[in-house]
LOGU-678137 format. One record per residue (C-alpha): y, z, x; residue in three letters. Coordinates in pm, whole numbers. Each point is the difference from the previous one (the first is absolute). Layout:
N
NODE      v      w      u rest
NODE      Y      Z      X  Ala
...
***
This chain:
297
NODE      v      w      u rest
NODE  -4667   3146    672  Met
NODE    354      0    144  Arg
NODE    -75   -250    272  His
NODE   -159   -182   -266  Gly
NODE    305     11   -217  Ile
NODE    214    -51    282  Thr
NODE   -169   -339     91  Gly
NODE     43   -119   -374  Met
NODE    355     77     43  Val
NODE     23   -216    366  Trp
NODE   -226   -328   -192  Gln
NODE    257     31   -268  Arg
NODE    306    -43    215  Tyr
NODE   -182   -251    253  Leu
NODE   -115   -200   -372  Ala
NODE    418    -12    -76  Ala
NODE     93    -93    369  Phe
NODE   -177   -288    -27  Leu
NODE    101   -129   -349  Leu
NODE    320     83     79  Leu
NODE     12   -156    340  Leu
NODE      4   -389   -100  Pro
NODE    306     39   -238  Ala
NODE    193    226    273  Ala
NODE   -136   -299    255  Gly
NODE    161   -222   -221  Leu
NODE    290    156    -43  Arg
NODE     79     63    346  Leu
NODE    -92   -353    103  Leu
NODE    317   -122   -297  Thr
NODE    260    260    112  Thr
NODE    -85    143    355  Leu
NODE   -106   -258    187  Tyr
NODE    311   -250   -120  Pro
NODE    252    328    101  Phe
NODE   -129    -12    314  Ile
NODE    -30   -378     40  Glu
NODE    370    -16   -104  Thr
NODE     70    252    274  Phe
NODE   -183   -167    277  Arg
NODE    210   -318   -104  Leu
NODE    322    139     16  Ser
NODE    -35     78    335  Leu
NODE    -47   -392    114  Thr
NODE    155   -291    -75  Asn
NODE   -257   -186   -191  Tyr
NODE     84   -333   -149  Asn
NODE   -267   -242    -80  Pro
NODE    253   -289     72  Ala
NODE     95     71    372  Phe
NODE   -354    188    132  Pro
NODE   -120    189    248  Pro
NODE     59    337   -231  Glu
NODE    164    249    295  Lys
NODE     70    415     -3  Tyr
NODE    362     51     -4  Ile
NODE     13    382   -111  Gly
NODE    292    133   -177  Leu
NODE    189   -339     60  Ala
NODE    -11   -112   -385  Asn
NODE    100    383    -83  Met
NODE    322    -34    237  Thr
NODE     83   -366   -192  Arg
NODE    -41    155   -343  Leu
NODE    277    273    131  Val
NODE    272   -290     45  His
NODE   -117   -237   -278  Asp
NODE    268     32   -265  Ile
NODE   -197   -246   -215  Gly
NODE   -292    309     -9  Val
NODE    269    283    -36  Ser
NODE    191   -166   -301  Ser
NODE   -372    -51   -127  Ser
NODE    -35    390      7  Ile
NODE    316    108   -103  Thr
NODE    -29   -262   -363  Phe
NODE   -363     77    -38  Thr
NODE    117    378    -29  Ile
NODE    248    -75   -206  Ile
NODE   -194   -235   -230  Tyr
NODE   -293    191    -15  Val
NODE    205    383    -83  Val
NODE    224   -184   -266  Ser
NODE   -238   -210   -142  Ser
NODE   -289    330    -44  Thr
NODE    326    242   -140  Leu
NODE    149   -317   -238  Leu
NODE   -353    -44   -109  Gln
NODE    -93    327    -60  Leu
NODE    319     58   -176  Ala
NODE    -36   -313   -257  Phe
NODE   -346     74    -22  Gly
NODE     34    339   -146  Ile
NODE    319   -120   -207  Ala
NODE   -222   -301   -142  Val
NODE   -320    215    -79  Ala
NODE    258    281   -208  Ser
NODE    111   -315   -192  Leu
NODE   -349   -135    -68  Leu
NODE   -123    325    -90  Asn
NODE    236     58   -289  Ser
NODE    -21   -101   -349  Gln
NODE    117   -368   -128  Phe
NODE   -114   -267   -177  Arg
NODE   -210   -250    200  Gly
NODE    -40    229    278  Arg
NODE   -341   -187    114  Ser
NODE    130   -280     30  Val
NODE    313    112    203  Val
NODE   -258    167    214  Arg
NODE   -179   -341     20  Ala
NODE    297   -165    100  Ile
NODE    110    224    285  Thr
NODE   -312    -81    181  Leu
NODE    116   -369     76  Ile
NODE    147     62    303  Pro
NODE   -271    189    175  Trp
NODE   -255   -271    -98  Ala
NODE    177   -257    158  Ile
NODE    -77    -44    320  Pro
NODE    245     32    292  Met
NODE     28   -331    152  Val
NODE     65   -125   -370  Val
NODE    252    262    -55  Ala
NODE    170    -89    357  Ala
NODE     36   -327    -92  Ile
NODE    163     75   -299  Gly
NODE    258    230     77  Phe
NODE    134   -222    299  Ser
NODE     71   -227   -254  Trp
NODE    176    253   -189  Leu
NODE    181    105    273  Tyr
NODE     98   -369    120  Asp
NODE    405     -6     20  Arg
NODE     33   -332   -143  Asp
NODE   -213    -12   -343  Tyr
NODE   -184    369     54  Gly
NODE     16    192   -376  Met
NODE     98    320    184  Ile
NODE    248   -136    247  Ser
NODE    153   -182   -386  Asp
NODE     -4    320   -144  Leu
NODE    181    167    262  Val
NODE    220   -244     60  Ala
NODE    125    -16   -370  Arg
NODE     53    385    -54  Val
NODE    175     19    374  Thr
NODE    123   -338     81  Gly
NODE   -172     26    353  Val
NODE   -308   -259    111  Arg
NODE   -226    241    161  Ile
NODE   -234   -207    263  Ala
NODE   -235    313     -3  Trp
NODE   -281   -156    241  Leu
NODE    240   -145    224  Ser
NODE    187    378     50  Gly
NODE   -127    270    238  Phe
NODE     26    288   -264  Ala
NODE    -38   -227   -302  Thr
NODE   -314    -94    139  Ala
NODE   -130    291      5  Arg
NODE    102    126   -315  Ile
NODE   -187   -288   -226  Ala
NODE   -320     80    234  Val
NODE     14    343    -77  Ile
NODE     81    -42   -398  Ala
NODE   -285   -264     -3  Thr
NODE   -223    235    131  Asn
NODE     89    271   -207  Val
NODE     -9   -248   -331  Trp
NODE   -343    -91    119  Lys
NODE   -179    340     26  Ser
NODE    198    218   -242  Thr
NODE   -231    -96   -289  Pro
NODE   -289    141    185  Phe
NODE    172    317     32  Leu
NODE     57     19   -313  Ala
NODE   -345    -45   -149  Leu
NODE    -96    288    208  Val
NODE    237    198   -111  Phe
NODE    -28   -120   -366  Leu
NODE   -308    181     64  Ala
NODE    115    316    134  Ala
NODE    185     30   -270  Leu
NODE   -244     -9   -252  Gln
NODE   -153    259    114  Gly
NODE    271    259     29  Val
NODE    -33    188   -356  Pro
NODE    224    -27   -292  Ala
NODE     35    344    -53  Glu
NODE    192     52    287  Leu
NODE    288   -247   -125  Tyr
NODE    -30    148   -347  Glu
NODE     61    365    147  Ala
NODE    322   -155    207  Ala
NODE    116   -181   -271  Arg
NODE      3    357   -240  Val
NODE    159    157    307  Asp
NODE    256   -220     29  Gly
NODE    -46   -210    302  Ala
NODE    118   -375     -5  Asn
NODE   -133   -286    149  Arg
NODE    121     51    334  Phe
NODE   -132    379     35  Gln
NODE   -361   -103   -181  Thr
NODE     17   -270    277  Phe
NODE     47    243    288  Gly
NODE   -173    269   -131  Ser
NODE   -342   -104   -140  Ile
NODE    -16   -389     49  Thr
NODE     72    -42    364  Leu
NODE   -171    336    161  Pro
NODE   -321   -131   -200  Leu
NODE    -16   -353    174  Ile
NODE    160    139    321  Leu
NODE   -383    -40    124  Pro
NODE    -18   -384    -78  Gln
NODE    309   -100     82  Ala
NODE    -77    184    395  Thr
NODE   -348   -218    -33  Thr
NODE    197   -299   -103  Met
NODE    279     25    260  Gly
NODE   -267     65    267  Leu
NODE   -166   -326   -123  Phe
NODE    266   -224    -14  Met
NODE    142    131    321  Leu
NODE   -284    -85    217  Ile
NODE    -85   -306   -203  Trp
NODE    324   -167     51  Gln
NODE     37     82    356  Leu
NODE   -299   -256     51  Ala
NODE    157   -251   -258  Ser
NODE    186   -305     44  Phe
NODE   -109   -270   -209  Asp
NODE    361     47   -178  Leu
NODE    211    -29    344  Ile
NODE   -248   -285    118  Tyr
NODE     51   -216   -338  Thr
NODE    360    102    -65  Met
NODE    176    -44    292  Thr
NODE   -186    -32    272  Gly
NODE    140    303    153  Gly
NODE    344   -133     37  Gly
NODE    320    -50     17  Pro
NODE    -99     73    373  Gly
NODE   -242    292      2  Phe
NODE    214    216   -322  Ala
NODE   -341     -8   -240  Thr
NODE   -246     11    279  Ser
NODE   -247    279    -23  Val
NODE   -211    146    260  Leu
NODE   -321   -180   -173  Ala
NODE    151   -346    -11  Tyr
NODE    142     40    369  Ser
NODE   -355     61    102  Ile
NODE   -102   -280   -212  Tyr
NODE    225   -270    187  Arg
NODE    -68    169    335  Ala
NODE   -398    -55    -60  Ala
NODE    -22   -301   -177  Phe
NODE    328   -171     48  Gly
NODE     14     17    344  Gly
NODE   -337    100     97  Leu
NODE     99    285    198  Asn
NODE   -310    253    -52  Phe
NODE    113    278    269  Gly
NODE    345     31   -127  Tyr
NODE    -94    -23   -387  Ala
NODE   -269    263    111  Ser
NODE    284    203    133  Ala
NODE    162    -25   -341  Met
NODE   -254     90   -186  Ser
NODE    -29    344    180  Leu
NODE    354     31    -72  Ile
NODE   -101    -28   -403  Leu
NODE   -269    218     56  Phe
NODE    237    271    125  Ala
NODE    218    -86   -327  Val
NODE   -278     82   -225  Val
NODE    -93    266    177  Leu
NODE    302    183     -1  Val
NODE     69    -80   -365  Ala
NODE   -352     48    -97  Gly
NODE    -34    338    153  Gly
NODE    381     89   -199  Leu
NODE    -92    -94   -319  Ala
NODE   -349    230     15  Leu
NODE    184    276     93  Leu
NODE    218    -82   -312  Leu
NODE   -270    -59   -221  Tyr
NODE   -169    382    115  Arg
NODE    299    169    -59  Arg
NODE     68   -157   -344  Val
NODE   -401     27    -66  Glu
NODE     13    400     65  Val
NODE    331     32   -158  Asn
NODE   -159   -158   -292  Tyr
***
């Protein structure tokens, strides 16, 4: 009898394995193979315009160490992603708190708030490149009226970085506000009533009730935005082209320029491994933070 039961169990495991095999094979084909091929190409000087392909070992990695453009791209990638994510989380929670309060026309305001998120990133980038223009841009004109100084936002090293980060925050904050609004609506109203009875003000209520209850969602969205923005460069490509110089160039855009601008697939593959390492470290740290928050919650 036991042998019959054991045989049935193994048959079920075998059936499950055979059913999962196509999906697992497809997943491996779309993840493991590209990584292996990228690693292989990073050890070559592959350029379809100048064949043949030659094995050069770690020469591409050595070149990366001395490439000022790549080091600048890595630095700005960290600044861009971390600052954008933190600002998006902060403004997202603030906007969600406002939208969660009771006031006339709340439904209309909620719909209007989603407009920046609905605009394609390329369209937003073109629009803000006009707004930041030194001669006829609205933002430059407003700053000049207030301070008397007309700033060439996209021509300066620091100002171009500020402009790109501000545009990215403006574009993605409504999405986070929508997620946090859904989380706020799940907070029991009785907790706020009890806090008011105890004499707590709005800041104390936010710090003691609202923030702890939405912290898991904030951690999840922070992890999502962190990983998502590490690999995106559509805003940079359209708005500044990585300039001035390498001021606003992120690592993903440097990979794009090396691969499709110079057809240097070997060097681009080496940079891709650097980006993979950055994503792996950032994702690992964020995942540890998420688990700690989840356990504390």
